[in-house]
Backbone as JSON, one array per atom type, in Angstrom:
{
  "sequence": "MAEITAAMVRDLREKTGAGMMDVKKALVESNGDAEAAIDWLRKKGLSAAAKKSGRVAAEGLVGVVAAGTKAAMVEVNAETDFVARNEAFQGLVEAVAKVALEVGQDVEAIKAAPYPGAGHTVADEVTRLIATIGENMSIRRAKVLSVSSGAVATYVHSAVKPGLGKIGVLAALEGPNGDDTVLTLGRQIGMHVAATRPEALDVSAVDNSALERERAVLTEQAQASGKPPAVIEKMVEGRIRKYYEEVVLLEQVWVHDGESRVKAVVQKSGATLVGFARFQLGEGIEKEVSDFAAEVAAAAGTAG",
  "N": [[29.39, 186.93, -22.36], [32.7, 186.97, -23.41], [34.91, 184.48, -23.13], [38.06, 184.83, -21.34], [41.03, 184.25, -21.59], [44.33, 182.82, -20.5], [46.29, 183.09, -22.57], [45.48, 185.01, -24.06], [45.39, 186.97, -22.29], [48.52, 187.19, -21.32], [49.54, 188.09, -24.05], [48.51, 190.28, -24.67], [49.48, 192.1, -22.17], [52.32, 191.67, -22.9], [52.2, 193.53, -25.68], [51.29, 196.05, -24.35], [52.55, 196.48, -21.87], [51.31, 196.68, -19.37], [49.88, 195.98, -15.98], [49.19, 192.58, -14.82], [46.86, 192.39, -13.36], [45.27, 194.52, -14.25], [45.34, 194.01, -17.1], [43.72, 191.98, -17.38], [41.38, 192.9, -16.56], [40.92, 194.98, -18.18], [40.65, 193.42, -20.44], [38.01, 191.76, -19.87], [36.29, 194.35, -19.24], [36.3, 195.19, -22.46], [34.96, 192.77, -23.28], [36.57, 191.1, -24.81], [37.86, 191.79, -26.26], [40.96, 192.6, -28.14], [42.09, 194.64, -29.4], [40.31, 196.51, -28.26], [40.52, 196.61, -25.33], [43.35, 197.81, -25.29], [43.0, 200.35, -25.86], [41.14, 200.81, -24.13], [42.84, 200.48, -21.61], [44.71, 202.73, -22.72], [43.35, 205.22, -22.28], [43.08, 204.81, -19.29], [45.24, 205.91, -18.92], [47.2, 203.37, -17.93], [48.36, 202.05, -19.74], [50.68, 203.6, -20.98], [51.57, 204.4, -18.22], [53.17, 201.87, -17.93], [54.95, 201.44, -19.31], [56.91, 203.17, -19.48], [57.55, 202.29, -16.69], [60.28, 201.09, -16.8], [62.5, 202.58, -16.55], [65.11, 204.41, -15.75], [64.73, 206.25, -13.03], [65.99, 209.17, -11.17], [65.84, 211.23, -10.59], [64.2, 214.25, -9.12], [62.53, 214.88, -6.36], [63.26, 215.29, -2.68], [60.84, 215.28, 0.0], [59.86, 217.27, 3.11], [58.11, 216.98, 6.0], [56.63, 218.28, 8.92], [54.39, 217.61, 12.75], [53.41, 218.83, 15.76], [55.62, 216.72, 17.92], [56.83, 214.88, 15.45], [58.04, 213.9, 12.67], [58.39, 213.53, 9.29], [59.89, 212.28, 5.96], [60.08, 211.89, 2.94], [61.76, 210.29, -0.06], [60.95, 211.17, -3.32], [60.83, 210.07, -6.26], [61.92, 210.82, -10.29], [62.1, 211.22, -13.94], [63.75, 213.28, -14.93], [65.24, 216.63, -13.92], [63.94, 218.52, -14.66], [61.31, 217.88, -13.81], [61.03, 217.97, -11.56], [60.06, 220.49, -11.16], [57.95, 220.9, -11.81], [54.69, 221.81, -10.62], [52.38, 220.04, -9.97], [53.98, 217.9, -9.54], [55.32, 218.27, -7.33], [53.85, 219.1, -5.7], [52.32, 216.14, -5.64], [54.85, 215.26, -4.07], [54.81, 216.55, -1.09], [52.16, 215.61, -0.3], [52.68, 212.81, -0.26], [54.18, 212.64, 1.77], [52.85, 213.94, 3.82], [50.99, 211.55, 3.84], [52.81, 210.12, 4.67], [53.64, 210.2, 6.99], [51.14, 210.24, 8.68], [50.92, 207.32, 8.15], [53.33, 206.14, 8.65], [56.8, 205.21, 7.4], [56.63, 202.81, 6.31], [57.09, 202.32, 2.73], [55.33, 200.52, 0.57], [52.82, 200.51, 2.39], [52.25, 203.2, 2.52], [51.9, 203.77, -0.24], [49.67, 201.98, -0.6], [47.83, 203.65, 0.8], [44.95, 206.13, 1.09], [45.0, 208.56, -1.34], [45.16, 211.61, -0.52], [42.07, 213.35, -0.49], [41.0, 212.51, -3.31], [40.13, 210.11, -3.61], [41.2, 207.67, -4.23], [44.11, 205.41, -4.16], [47.38, 206.02, -3.1], [49.35, 204.81, -5.12], [47.61, 205.22, -7.1], [47.31, 207.03, -7.53], [49.98, 207.93, -8.79], [50.49, 206.41, -10.71], [48.55, 207.84, -12.51], [49.56, 210.29, -12.68], [52.16, 209.94, -13.99], [51.39, 209.08, -16.6], [49.71, 211.39, -17.02], [52.41, 213.12, -16.53], [54.49, 211.97, -18.22], [57.02, 210.43, -17.91], [58.75, 208.21, -16.23], [58.01, 207.35, -12.35], [58.62, 207.33, -8.93], [58.66, 206.01, -5.17], [60.51, 206.11, -3.57], [61.61, 205.7, -0.94], [60.91, 206.43, 2.66], [61.02, 207.44, 6.22], [60.4, 207.84, 9.34], [60.6, 210.32, 11.96], [59.68, 210.64, 15.94], [59.36, 211.91, 18.77], [58.63, 211.71, 22.82], [58.73, 213.72, 23.93], [59.56, 217.03, 23.35], [60.82, 218.16, 20.15], [61.18, 216.99, 16.48], [63.13, 218.2, 14.68], [63.28, 219.35, 10.89], [64.92, 219.71, 7.93], [65.65, 221.59, 4.85], [68.06, 221.12, 2.2], [68.99, 222.98, -0.79], [66.49, 224.33, -1.54], [63.66, 223.88, -3.19], [61.28, 225.12, -3.38], [59.47, 225.71, 0.18], [60.14, 223.06, 2.2], [60.49, 221.73, 0.12], [62.92, 220.07, -1.68], [66.99, 219.25, -2.66], [68.32, 217.59, -0.33], [67.4, 216.34, 2.32], [66.75, 216.07, 5.97], [66.29, 214.89, 9.03], [65.88, 215.94, 13.01], [65.84, 214.11, 15.63], [64.71, 215.31, 19.12], [64.99, 215.21, 22.38], [63.12, 216.64, 25.01], [61.94, 219.67, 26.64], [58.7, 220.67, 25.7], [57.86, 223.06, 23.21], [59.66, 224.51, 23.39], [61.56, 227.14, 22.18], [63.92, 226.66, 21.72], [65.11, 224.66, 21.4], [64.09, 223.56, 18.92], [65.15, 225.14, 17.37], [67.89, 224.75, 17.78], [67.44, 222.29, 16.7], [67.56, 222.54, 13.98], [69.95, 223.37, 13.34], [71.25, 220.85, 13.59], [70.12, 219.81, 11.85], [71.36, 221.44, 9.2], [74.25, 220.77, 9.86], [74.52, 218.12, 9.49], [73.19, 217.49, 7.02], [75.28, 219.06, 5.68], [77.8, 216.92, 7.07], [77.65, 214.82, 6.29], [77.12, 211.99, 8.73], [77.45, 208.71, 9.48], [76.46, 207.74, 11.81], [74.47, 207.92, 14.89], [76.13, 208.2, 17.45], [78.76, 206.36, 18.72], [78.22, 204.06, 19.57], [76.76, 203.06, 17.79], [77.79, 202.51, 15.61], [78.64, 200.84, 12.41], [79.51, 197.57, 12.97], [80.77, 196.05, 10.88], [81.66, 197.88, 8.9], [83.52, 199.41, 11.37], [85.25, 197.14, 11.64], [86.44, 196.22, 9.11], [87.74, 198.92, 8.87], [89.64, 199.05, 11.18], [91.4, 196.77, 10.6], [92.39, 197.53, 8.35], [93.7, 200.17, 9.03], [95.55, 199.13, 11.34], [97.36, 197.35, 9.77], [98.57, 199.4, 7.8], [100.12, 200.67, 9.93], [102.05, 198.81, 10.68], [103.49, 198.74, 9.03], [105.06, 200.62, 9.9], [107.08, 199.51, 11.38], [107.04, 199.56, 13.97], [106.89, 198.83, 17.73], [104.94, 196.53, 18.88], [102.87, 197.68, 20.84], [102.86, 200.01, 20.42], [102.22, 200.27, 17.9], [99.14, 199.97, 18.59], [98.5, 201.58, 20.01], [98.69, 203.74, 18.4], [96.67, 202.89, 16.33], [94.49, 202.83, 17.88], [94.49, 205.18, 17.82], [94.03, 206.13, 15.58], [91.0, 205.36, 15.34], [89.67, 206.62, 16.75], [89.57, 209.22, 15.23], [88.86, 208.11, 12.9], [86.19, 207.66, 14.32], [85.6, 210.02, 14.77], [84.81, 211.42, 12.14], [82.57, 209.6, 11.51], [80.44, 209.55, 13.21], [78.17, 210.96, 13.95], [77.71, 213.03, 16.98], [80.33, 213.05, 17.9], [81.58, 215.05, 16.06], [83.1, 217.79, 14.92], [81.17, 220.45, 15.04], [79.91, 222.01, 12.62], [78.98, 224.78, 12.45], [80.59, 226.6, 14.42], [83.22, 225.45, 13.9], [85.11, 224.58, 16.56], [83.68, 223.49, 18.32], [82.34, 220.61, 19.88], [79.53, 218.21, 19.22], [78.13, 217.35, 20.73], [78.38, 218.19, 22.8], [77.55, 220.68, 22.04], [75.04, 219.81, 22.34], [74.55, 218.85, 24.72], [74.74, 220.88, 25.89], [72.49, 222.38, 25.71], [70.84, 221.32, 26.92], [69.25, 219.75, 26.01], [68.35, 216.02, 24.33], [69.83, 214.61, 22.07], [68.14, 212.31, 19.93], [68.31, 210.76, 17.55], [68.57, 210.96, 13.84], [68.27, 211.48, 10.23], [69.06, 211.55, 6.81], [68.42, 212.15, 3.93], [69.76, 212.04, 0.78], [69.22, 213.14, -2.56], [68.8, 210.8, -4.91], [71.11, 209.24, -3.99], [72.9, 206.38, -4.54], [71.69, 205.14, -6.61], [71.66, 204.02, -9.8], [72.69, 205.82, -12.89], [71.83, 205.91, -16.01], [73.85, 206.87, -17.93], [74.8, 208.09, -20.83], [76.16, 208.01, -24.46], [75.62, 210.33, -26.35], [76.72, 211.3, -28.67], [77.75, 209.38, -30.16], [75.94, 207.46, -30.08], [74.05, 208.75, -32.04], [75.99, 208.79, -34.4], [75.8, 205.7, -34.56], [73.21, 205.29, -35.44], [73.26, 206.45, -37.77], [75.03, 204.52, -38.71], [73.56, 202.62, -39.32], [71.35, 203.51, -41.03], [73.0, 203.24, -43.52]],
  "CA": [[30.09, 187.46, -22.62], [33.47, 186.05, -24.15], [35.8, 183.93, -22.2], [39.37, 185.75, -21.1], [41.98, 182.84, -21.5], [45.67, 182.94, -20.04], [46.56, 183.16, -23.32], [45.42, 186.75, -23.99], [46.43, 188.24, -20.83], [49.27, 187.13, -21.75], [50.03, 188.28, -25.06], [48.02, 191.93, -24.15], [50.66, 192.38, -21.25], [53.44, 191.88, -24.1], [51.78, 194.52, -25.73], [51.14, 197.38, -23.36], [53.19, 196.3, -20.93], [50.87, 196.67, -18.06], [49.88, 194.62, -15.02], [48.11, 191.76, -15.37], [45.18, 192.39, -13.13], [44.58, 195.72, -15.46], [45.17, 194.15, -18.51], [42.39, 191.09, -17.46], [39.96, 193.9, -16.39], [40.73, 196.08, -19.66], [39.63, 192.57, -21.43], [36.76, 192.02, -19.44], [35.38, 195.58, -19.99], [35.95, 195.17, -23.4], [34.21, 191.91, -23.88], [37.78, 189.77, -24.98], [38.66, 192.57, -28.15], [42.52, 193.09, -27.89], [42.41, 195.99, -29.85], [39.37, 197.57, -27.43], [41.36, 196.8, -24.32], [44.36, 198.74, -25.62], [42.61, 201.1, -26.18], [40.81, 201.0, -22.29], [43.83, 201.32, -20.91], [45.35, 203.9, -23.21], [42.55, 205.91, -21.59], [43.01, 204.96, -18.19], [46.94, 205.8, -18.69], [48.43, 202.64, -17.59], [49.48, 201.33, -20.57], [52.08, 204.79, -21.08], [52.47, 204.25, -17.66], [53.85, 200.74, -17.54], [55.73, 201.33, -20.81], [57.5, 204.18, -18.86], [58.31, 202.05, -15.4], [60.92, 200.27, -16.65], [63.22, 203.81, -17.2], [65.38, 204.53, -14.17], [64.36, 207.82, -12.15], [67.09, 209.25, -10.06], [65.67, 212.87, -10.14], [63.08, 214.09, -8.21], [62.32, 216.04, -4.75], [63.23, 215.17, -0.6], [59.8, 215.97, 0.61], [59.6, 216.5, 5.0], [56.8, 217.96, 7.07], [56.28, 218.04, 10.52], [53.61, 218.33, 13.12], [54.28, 218.65, 16.91], [56.53, 215.99, 17.7], [56.38, 213.8, 14.93], [57.86, 214.37, 10.94], [57.99, 212.6, 8.05], [60.5, 212.6, 4.99], [60.31, 211.16, 1.1], [62.34, 210.68, -1.5], [59.99, 210.39, -4.79], [61.91, 210.45, -7.8], [61.02, 211.2, -11.49], [63.29, 210.46, -14.95], [64.69, 214.48, -15.3], [64.88, 217.69, -12.77], [62.71, 219.57, -15.23], [59.87, 217.51, -13.63], [61.27, 218.32, -10.28], [60.36, 221.69, -11.02], [56.34, 221.1, -11.94], [54.03, 221.92, -9.46], [51.59, 218.82, -9.79], [54.36, 217.03, -9.19], [55.66, 219.05, -6.36], [52.15, 218.6, -4.74], [52.28, 214.6, -5.19], [55.7, 215.03, -3.4], [54.16, 217.28, -0.61], [51.21, 214.55, -0.11], [53.43, 211.64, 0.33], [54.91, 212.58, 3.04], [51.73, 213.87, 4.73], [50.61, 210.83, 4.02], [53.99, 209.23, 5.75], [53.37, 211.09, 9.01], [50.61, 209.3, 8.81], [50.82, 205.95, 7.94], [54.5, 205.49, 8.7], [57.66, 205.02, 7.05], [56.66, 201.79, 5.08], [56.47, 202.44, 1.36], [54.25, 199.78, 0.45], [51.6, 200.78, 2.9], [52.25, 204.56, 2.14], [51.25, 203.3, -1.72], [48.23, 201.96, -0.43], [46.62, 204.45, 1.73], [44.14, 207.06, 0.42], [45.22, 209.67, -1.48], [44.26, 213.28, 0.17], [41.02, 214.1, -1.5], [40.95, 211.88, -4.39], [39.01, 209.01, -4.05], [42.1, 206.59, -4.74], [45.39, 205.27, -3.66], [48.41, 207.03, -3.75], [49.93, 204.28, -5.65], [47.02, 204.99, -8.04], [47.54, 208.75, -8.22], [51.52, 207.97, -8.92], [50.12, 205.85, -12.0], [48.26, 208.64, -13.28], [50.76, 211.29, -12.65], [53.1, 209.51, -14.63], [50.56, 209.0, -17.78], [49.93, 212.64, -17.8], [53.66, 214.29, -17.37], [55.07, 211.26, -19.17], [57.82, 209.67, -16.84], [58.41, 207.08, -14.5], [58.18, 208.33, -11.23], [58.3, 206.54, -7.62], [58.45, 206.45, -4.0], [61.82, 205.0, -2.91], [61.5, 205.81, 0.22], [60.87, 207.26, 3.93], [61.48, 207.68, 7.08], [59.11, 209.07, 10.27], [61.35, 209.86, 13.7], [59.18, 211.01, 16.77], [59.69, 211.78, 20.46], [57.92, 211.61, 23.78], [58.48, 215.3, 23.82], [60.76, 217.57, 22.24], [60.94, 218.44, 18.77], [61.64, 216.49, 15.48], [63.18, 219.73, 13.37], [63.72, 219.5, 9.52], [65.96, 220.74, 7.17], [65.63, 221.32, 3.65], [68.94, 222.03, 1.33], [68.69, 223.41, -2.1], [64.75, 223.84, -1.31], [62.6, 224.67, -4.45], [59.83, 225.79, -2.25], [59.0, 224.94, 1.69], [59.68, 221.37, 2.95], [60.91, 220.04, -0.48], [64.73, 219.84, -2.22], [67.75, 217.75, -2.92], [68.99, 217.23, 0.74], [66.45, 216.61, 3.27], [67.27, 216.02, 6.94], [65.33, 215.09, 10.73], [66.57, 215.6, 13.68], [64.9, 214.16, 16.78], [65.46, 215.97, 20.19], [63.78, 215.43, 23.76], [63.43, 217.91, 25.6], [60.26, 220.66, 27.06], [57.66, 220.76, 24.17], [57.33, 224.18, 22.92], [60.89, 225.17, 23.68], [61.95, 226.88, 20.41], [65.28, 226.67, 21.49], [65.15, 222.82, 21.03], [63.59, 223.48, 17.65], [66.53, 225.97, 16.45], [69.25, 223.81, 17.49], [67.26, 220.4, 15.59], [67.28, 222.81, 12.3], [71.11, 223.96, 13.46], [71.79, 219.97, 13.69], [69.63, 219.25, 9.88], [71.83, 221.68, 8.92], [75.27, 220.67, 9.86], [74.33, 216.85, 8.76], [73.63, 218.12, 5.51], [77.28, 219.43, 5.15], [78.57, 216.5, 7.33], [76.94, 213.25, 5.93], [77.28, 210.9, 9.35], [76.92, 207.56, 9.42], [75.58, 207.01, 12.66], [74.07, 208.92, 16.03], [76.97, 207.64, 18.44], [79.97, 205.15, 18.93], [77.61, 202.17, 19.71], [75.86, 202.52, 16.76], [78.7, 202.18, 14.11], [78.77, 199.59, 11.91], [80.32, 196.57, 13.24], [81.66, 195.81, 9.57], [82.93, 198.87, 8.42], [84.1, 199.51, 12.16], [86.47, 195.95, 11.82], [87.21, 196.82, 7.92], [88.18, 200.59, 9.44], [90.5, 198.87, 11.7], [91.83, 195.99, 9.86], [92.92, 198.95, 7.03], [94.62, 201.06, 9.71], [96.61, 198.12, 11.56], [98.15, 197.27, 8.44], [99.12, 200.78, 7.69], [101.04, 200.76, 11.62], [102.92, 197.36, 11.14], [104.16, 198.92, 8.05], [106.25, 201.63, 10.25], [107.92, 198.54, 12.11], [107.35, 199.61, 15.14], [106.62, 197.65, 18.4], [103.33, 195.91, 18.77], [102.25, 198.51, 21.79], [102.87, 201.29, 19.7], [101.26, 200.18, 17.12], [97.96, 199.45, 19.23], [98.2, 203.31, 20.56], [98.61, 203.83, 16.72], [95.9, 202.63, 15.46], [93.26, 203.26, 18.55], [94.39, 207.23, 17.55], [93.6, 206.22, 14.34], [90.0, 205.26, 15.38], [89.07, 208.14, 17.22], [89.85, 210.39, 14.21], [87.43, 207.34, 12.23], [84.73, 208.03, 14.87], [85.63, 212.03, 14.71], [84.53, 211.49, 10.91], [81.26, 209.08, 10.8], [79.81, 209.91, 14.17], [77.45, 212.69, 14.5], [78.35, 213.73, 17.84], [82.18, 212.78, 17.79], [82.67, 215.43, 14.61], [83.18, 219.4, 15.17], [80.02, 221.3, 14.85], [80.42, 223.18, 11.42], [78.63, 225.93, 13.11], [81.88, 227.44, 14.95], [84.22, 225.12, 13.62], [85.65, 224.31, 17.28], [83.07, 222.44, 19.49], [82.37, 218.87, 19.52], [78.23, 218.37, 18.56], [77.77, 216.27, 22.11], [79.08, 219.44, 23.83], [76.51, 221.5, 22.0], [73.36, 219.06, 22.61], [74.73, 218.62, 26.34], [74.38, 222.26, 27.44], [71.16, 223.42, 25.59], [69.63, 220.9, 27.95], [68.26, 218.56, 25.18], [69.06, 215.04, 24.11], [69.61, 214.29, 20.29], [67.98, 210.49, 19.61], [67.89, 210.35, 16.49], [68.47, 211.59, 12.59], [68.33, 210.7, 8.95], [69.44, 212.14, 6.04], [67.99, 211.42, 2.38], [70.13, 212.97, -0.47], [68.03, 212.95, -3.88], [69.73, 209.8, -5.74], [72.07, 208.5, -3.37], [72.98, 205.37, -4.2], [71.08, 205.02, -8.02], [73.32, 204.13, -10.98], [72.08, 207.02, -13.32], [72.05, 205.61, -17.3], [74.86, 207.82, -19.16], [74.02, 207.77, -22.6], [77.1, 208.92, -25.47], [74.55, 211.3, -27.71], [77.5, 211.49, -29.85], [77.57, 207.22, -30.61], [73.91, 207.19, -30.47], [73.82, 209.38, -33.17], [76.63, 207.65, -35.08], [75.42, 204.07, -34.54], [72.47, 205.28, -35.65], [73.65, 206.98, -39.12], [75.48, 203.79, -39.71], [72.61, 201.45, -39.56], [70.7, 203.82, -42.1], [73.92, 203.4, -44.22]],
  "C": [[31.63, 186.37, -22.58], [34.52, 185.68, -22.98], [37.26, 184.69, -22.03], [40.77, 184.55, -20.96], [43.16, 183.75, -20.99], [46.49, 183.69, -20.93], [46.48, 184.96, -24.37], [45.49, 187.63, -23.01], [47.66, 188.33, -21.15], [50.25, 187.65, -22.84], [49.37, 190.48, -24.81], [48.95, 192.44, -23.53], [51.95, 192.97, -22.33], [53.18, 193.11, -24.96], [51.89, 195.85, -25.41], [52.13, 197.59, -22.47], [52.15, 196.44, -19.25], [50.55, 195.77, -17.68], [48.6, 193.83, -15.28], [46.91, 191.81, -14.85], [44.47, 193.61, -14.38], [44.42, 195.15, -16.6], [43.92, 193.15, -18.32], [41.29, 192.3, -17.11], [39.89, 194.9, -17.49], [40.01, 194.84, -20.56], [38.31, 191.88, -20.85], [35.91, 193.02, -19.4], [35.11, 195.44, -21.61], [35.76, 193.03, -23.92], [35.65, 190.77, -24.91], [38.52, 190.52, -26.31], [39.84, 192.96, -27.29], [42.14, 194.56, -27.74], [41.51, 197.06, -28.87], [39.97, 197.42, -26.0], [42.22, 197.72, -24.26], [43.75, 200.09, -25.5], [42.05, 201.49, -24.31], [41.69, 201.6, -21.55], [44.64, 202.45, -21.41], [44.68, 205.14, -22.37], [42.64, 205.99, -20.24], [44.75, 205.35, -17.76], [47.65, 204.75, -18.03], [49.1, 201.99, -18.74], [50.87, 202.37, -21.03], [52.87, 204.15, -19.36], [53.55, 203.05, -17.32], [54.59, 201.19, -18.48], [56.69, 202.22, -19.97], [58.38, 203.27, -17.39], [59.37, 201.54, -15.11], [62.6, 201.72, -16.86], [63.95, 204.47, -15.92], [65.63, 206.2, -14.11], [65.04, 207.53, -10.9], [67.31, 210.76, -10.07], [64.29, 212.76, -9.24], [62.98, 215.1, -7.22], [62.49, 214.77, -3.55], [61.7, 216.28, -0.71], [60.18, 216.16, 2.44], [58.48, 217.28, 5.35], [56.73, 217.47, 8.4], [55.16, 218.41, 11.29], [54.02, 217.92, 14.46], [54.84, 217.44, 17.23], [56.78, 214.89, 16.79], [57.19, 214.47, 13.4], [57.87, 212.91, 10.44], [59.3, 212.89, 7.2], [60.18, 211.87, 4.11], [61.36, 211.38, 0.12], [61.24, 210.07, -2.93], [60.67, 211.07, -6.0], [61.34, 209.98, -9.7], [62.49, 211.11, -12.37], [64.19, 211.81, -15.08], [64.24, 215.36, -14.05], [64.13, 218.35, -13.25], [61.32, 218.9, -14.58], [59.66, 217.87, -12.42], [60.44, 219.57, -10.12], [58.4, 222.39, -11.21], [55.5, 220.5, -11.2], [53.1, 220.59, -9.34], [52.59, 217.8, -9.44], [55.36, 217.09, -7.94], [54.48, 218.6, -5.58], [52.21, 216.97, -4.48], [53.4, 214.33, -4.3], [55.46, 215.3, -1.5], [52.87, 215.9, -0.02], [51.41, 213.15, 0.44], [53.93, 211.51, 1.53], [54.11, 213.38, 3.93], [51.24, 212.71, 4.86], [51.5, 209.67, 5.04], [53.66, 209.27, 6.75], [51.98, 210.33, 9.45], [50.33, 207.72, 9.4], [52.28, 205.01, 8.96], [55.63, 205.57, 7.85], [57.72, 203.59, 5.53], [56.31, 201.78, 3.25], [55.56, 201.68, 0.78], [52.52, 200.04, 1.21], [51.29, 202.53, 2.46], [51.63, 204.2, 0.62], [49.63, 202.89, -1.52], [47.58, 202.97, 0.23], [46.38, 205.27, 0.83], [44.94, 207.96, 0.2], [44.66, 210.83, -1.45], [43.05, 213.35, -1.19], [40.67, 213.58, -2.79], [40.2, 210.76, -4.75], [40.02, 207.71, -4.12], [43.22, 206.08, -4.19], [46.92, 205.73, -4.15], [49.22, 206.4, -4.73], [49.26, 204.6, -6.84], [47.43, 206.35, -8.68], [49.16, 208.62, -9.27], [51.24, 207.48, -10.43], [49.88, 206.83, -12.99], [48.94, 209.87, -13.45], [51.86, 211.39, -13.61], [52.41, 209.08, -16.45], [50.28, 210.5, -18.11], [51.34, 213.45, -17.92], [54.11, 213.34, -18.47], [56.61, 210.79, -18.99], [57.64, 209.15, -15.97], [58.82, 207.91, -13.35], [58.21, 206.83, -9.95], [58.58, 206.64, -6.6], [59.36, 205.59, -3.79], [61.72, 204.89, -1.82], [61.44, 206.65, 1.24], [61.41, 206.93, 5.15], [60.47, 208.82, 8.18], [60.12, 208.66, 11.31], [60.03, 210.54, 14.74], [59.76, 211.11, 17.99], [58.6, 212.08, 21.19], [57.69, 213.25, 24.2], [60.1, 215.92, 23.69], [60.43, 218.49, 20.83], [61.21, 217.06, 17.74], [61.76, 217.89, 14.36], [63.72, 219.44, 11.7], [64.21, 220.48, 8.85], [66.27, 220.44, 5.56], [66.97, 221.95, 2.83], [68.86, 222.14, -0.28], [67.17, 223.12, -2.23], [64.29, 224.61, -2.66], [61.48, 225.64, -3.88], [60.23, 225.45, -0.72], [59.39, 223.68, 1.98], [60.0, 220.64, 1.46], [62.39, 220.32, -1.08], [65.31, 218.58, -2.45], [68.2, 217.37, -1.85], [68.06, 217.38, 1.03], [66.94, 215.99, 4.56], [66.3, 216.16, 8.07], [66.47, 215.23, 11.59], [65.87, 215.52, 14.94], [65.58, 214.67, 18.07], [64.45, 215.82, 21.66], [64.47, 216.28, 24.12], [62.49, 218.83, 25.85], [59.79, 220.92, 25.64], [57.34, 222.1, 24.35], [58.5, 224.72, 23.44], [61.27, 225.66, 22.03], [63.23, 227.0, 20.85], [65.93, 225.31, 20.81], [64.64, 222.77, 19.78], [64.57, 224.04, 17.04], [67.5, 225.29, 16.53], [68.76, 222.19, 16.77], [68.03, 221.42, 14.23], [68.84, 223.33, 12.49], [71.67, 222.63, 13.23], [71.62, 219.37, 12.2], [70.8, 220.17, 9.46], [73.16, 221.8, 8.67], [75.37, 218.79, 9.0], [74.25, 216.58, 7.6], [74.73, 218.19, 4.94], [78.05, 218.35, 5.43], [78.55, 214.96, 6.61], [77.6, 212.14, 7.64], [76.62, 209.8, 9.21], [75.73, 207.1, 11.02], [75.8, 208.05, 13.84], [75.33, 209.06, 16.65], [77.89, 206.75, 18.38], [79.14, 203.96, 18.74], [76.88, 202.07, 18.58], [76.32, 202.4, 15.24], [78.99, 200.92, 13.65], [79.46, 198.55, 12.22], [81.6, 196.36, 12.01], [82.82, 196.14, 9.44], [83.69, 198.72, 9.88], [85.82, 198.45, 11.81], [87.05, 196.59, 10.52], [88.37, 197.99, 7.95], [89.91, 200.02, 10.08], [91.46, 197.26, 11.53], [93.3, 197.07, 8.66], [94.27, 199.75, 7.9], [96.02, 200.2, 10.49], [97.57, 197.49, 10.43], [99.02, 198.01, 8.24], [100.4, 201.08, 8.63], [102.03, 199.9, 11.64], [103.63, 198.37, 9.92], [105.37, 199.68, 8.81], [107.58, 200.64, 10.84], [108.13, 198.81, 13.84], [106.89, 198.49, 16.22], [105.34, 197.57, 18.55], [102.63, 197.01, 19.63], [102.12, 199.72, 21.21], [102.07, 201.15, 18.71], [99.65, 199.95, 17.56], [97.6, 200.53, 19.25], [97.99, 203.73, 19.05], [97.42, 203.69, 16.17], [94.59, 202.67, 16.35], [93.1, 204.89, 18.45], [93.62, 207.25, 16.51], [92.35, 206.1, 14.19], [88.97, 205.63, 16.04], [88.99, 209.29, 16.24], [88.72, 209.6, 13.4], [86.46, 208.01, 13.08], [84.6, 209.75, 14.99], [84.78, 212.04, 13.18], [82.74, 210.96, 10.3], [80.24, 208.87, 11.6], [79.21, 211.0, 14.81], [78.09, 213.24, 16.01], [79.75, 213.51, 18.87], [82.3, 213.88, 16.79], [82.43, 217.11, 15.41], [81.81, 219.83, 14.18], [80.23, 222.61, 14.01], [80.02, 224.54, 11.98], [79.56, 226.94, 13.84], [82.89, 226.49, 14.41], [84.97, 224.58, 15.26], [84.92, 223.08, 18.22], [82.43, 221.02, 19.43], [80.29, 218.79, 19.62], [77.47, 217.68, 19.47], [77.79, 217.42, 22.74], [77.75, 220.15, 23.14], [75.16, 221.65, 22.71], [73.55, 219.61, 24.02], [74.67, 220.22, 26.98], [73.42, 222.6, 26.41], [70.31, 222.39, 26.14], [69.04, 219.14, 27.47], [68.9, 217.41, 24.86], [68.87, 214.44, 22.98], [69.48, 212.32, 20.73], [67.84, 209.87, 18.65], [67.77, 211.21, 15.18], [67.78, 210.71, 11.45], [68.55, 211.99, 7.9], [69.04, 211.67, 4.72], [68.78, 212.4, 1.4], [69.78, 212.23, -1.98], [69.1, 211.63, -4.6], [70.59, 208.75, -5.67], [71.73, 206.65, -3.61], [72.09, 204.27, -5.78], [71.48, 204.95, -9.02], [72.04, 204.52, -11.9], [72.51, 206.38, -15.03], [72.88, 206.88, -17.69], [75.11, 207.21, -20.52], [75.07, 208.45, -23.5], [75.96, 209.63, -26.3], [75.72, 210.37, -29.11], [77.73, 209.89, -30.95], [77.01, 206.76, -30.93], [73.79, 207.61, -32.59], [75.09, 208.03, -34.6], [76.34, 206.43, -35.87], [74.1, 204.15, -35.03], [72.4, 205.53, -37.55], [74.12, 205.91, -39.78], [74.52, 202.86, -40.01], [71.84, 202.15, -40.71], [71.89, 203.72, -43.71], [73.84, 202.09, -45.08]]
}
């Protein structure tokens, strides 16, 4: 048995981009033969997957799944929108959502969980699919909501198939179990949230730093009017109420009628809205913008 040195592991990692443990195993399996180890990694799909792992993945799908009084939502990214239409990728997102429903919203726990019917982990399945499809992929985030009684409704906007799309929403409502009106209201709230992008459920949940920043801006604007301090204070408080109507879900105008407040609609139903979550595909990911013409010109200049 050949001795596997740290230098051998380092060199093979640089050549293939595969993980340290995978490289070490490849060298052990190949009795220290670097070329045979590269072939071993390629056969396993690990070399190809590792080389793709540095590429920006901002496309993909948001997936939702519900069971009883619990629901899960995940975002799984790929490099191109084309992959989102791939049945194998769609199957991956559906499976990851179901795993999240079982193990919770911690992404590392999801990755370490068994992939349904495969005999390996979710992380291994992602690696296998990267090698098969040829694009970088990643499980970016997950959210799980549950209620003691009532329903956690799901809504998907721009759905490519049931439960998969570009925007996903969970709406958790406490109320009578098995009440179809609660579930219907939850789906309507999901549509509302998809359209209005609220930042908080109620006034108490508004981020304090964001609120103080808004208050400082509004105060400075009001002071420019030259009005007395007491009037300025009233102006600021009025504008803060407007701010709440923009960012707080329960304070927003119900999109389905353009008049009622969301809190009034929920109160009238007899249910209690206890939580929500909204995922929009790729939000917050910096996408690489390439100038194709510039790339061609640069290549032509190098060739010349």
